[in-house]
N, C-alpha and C positions, 0 to 999 in steps of 0.2 A: 688162494694160497699161492705164494711164489717163493721158490727156493732156487738160489743161484750159486752153484759151486764154482770155485776157482782155485788156482794154485797148483794145478797139475803140471806135469812136464816130464822131462827126462832126468832120471836119477841113477847113479851108479849103484851096483850091489854094495850093501853095507852103508849106503848113504841115508840122508834124511830129507824129508819133505814135509811141508805144512800145507794142508788143504783148508779152505774156508768155505763157509756156506752162509750166504746172506738170506735171511728169512723175512717175509712180510705177509700181510693179509690174514693173519690169525694172531691169537694171543701167545706170543713166544714164551713169556715167563710162565712157568708152571706146566709147560708141555714137554713130554718126553721128546727127545730128538735122537735120531738114529743115523748111523752111517751104514751104507751098503756098498757093495762093489760087484762088478760083473767082468770076469775075464773072458777073452774070446772063446766062444764055443761052450761056455759054462753058464750055469744058472746064476741068478742073482744071489749073492751071499751076504748074510748079515755080518757086519763088522763090530758094531758096538752101539751103546746108547748112553744117554746121560739125562738127568732130570734137573738137577740144581747146579749152579756154578760152584765149583769147589767140592761138590758132593761126589758120591761114589759113582763111578762109571763102570759099565759092564762090557766085557769084550768076548769075542769068540776066541776059542782056543788057538786059532791060527795066528792071531795078532797079539794076544795077551802078553804083556811084558815088553812089547816093542812099540805099540801104538798108544797114544794118549788122546782121549777126547776131552774137550773143554768147551765152555760156552761163555758168552758175555751177554747177559740179558739186557743191559742198557743199550747195546748196539744190535740186538737180535742177531747175533752171530754165533755160529757153531764152527768148531775147529777140529781137525784131525792131525795130530803131530805123529809123523811116521819116522821111526828110527830103525836102523839095521835092516833096511829094505832088502828083500830077495826077489828073485825072478817070479816067484809065486804071488807077489804083491802087485804085479802089473795088471791093471784093470781100469775100467771106468768107475770112478767113485761117485756115489750119490748120497746126498743127505735126504732124509725123509722124516715125515711126521707120524708115520704109522709103523707098526711092528713088522709089516710084511713088505714095506717099501713100495706100496702102491702109489702113494703121492710123493713124488720126488722131483728133483730138478733135472736139468739136461745132462748133468754129470761133468766130471773133469777127468781127463785121461792121465794116467800115470804109466810111464814107460820106464822099464828097468833095463839098463844096458850099460856095459862098460865101453 
């Protein structure tokens, strides 16, 4: 299994950012895919998950209504569209293939600052 996150960077409060995750080494289609994040000094936090392209995605309360998860099975890609970002969203973001985030990529850093 290989998961490679990208798209992180510096974003202003209230801004938007789109993260990507390139997946390989397993059957992407039909697999639940997850996003997690870890802020400095905090535990790994579940962000959301999705099973089917265009299907229902599920989110944590902290990001619900601001973040959107999508996927492209043809490209084996997972995405996290972040809107109205706040300082609480600053973290390293990971995609994962399991519900506890054990198997995940190296992460991509999101920094929130004006």
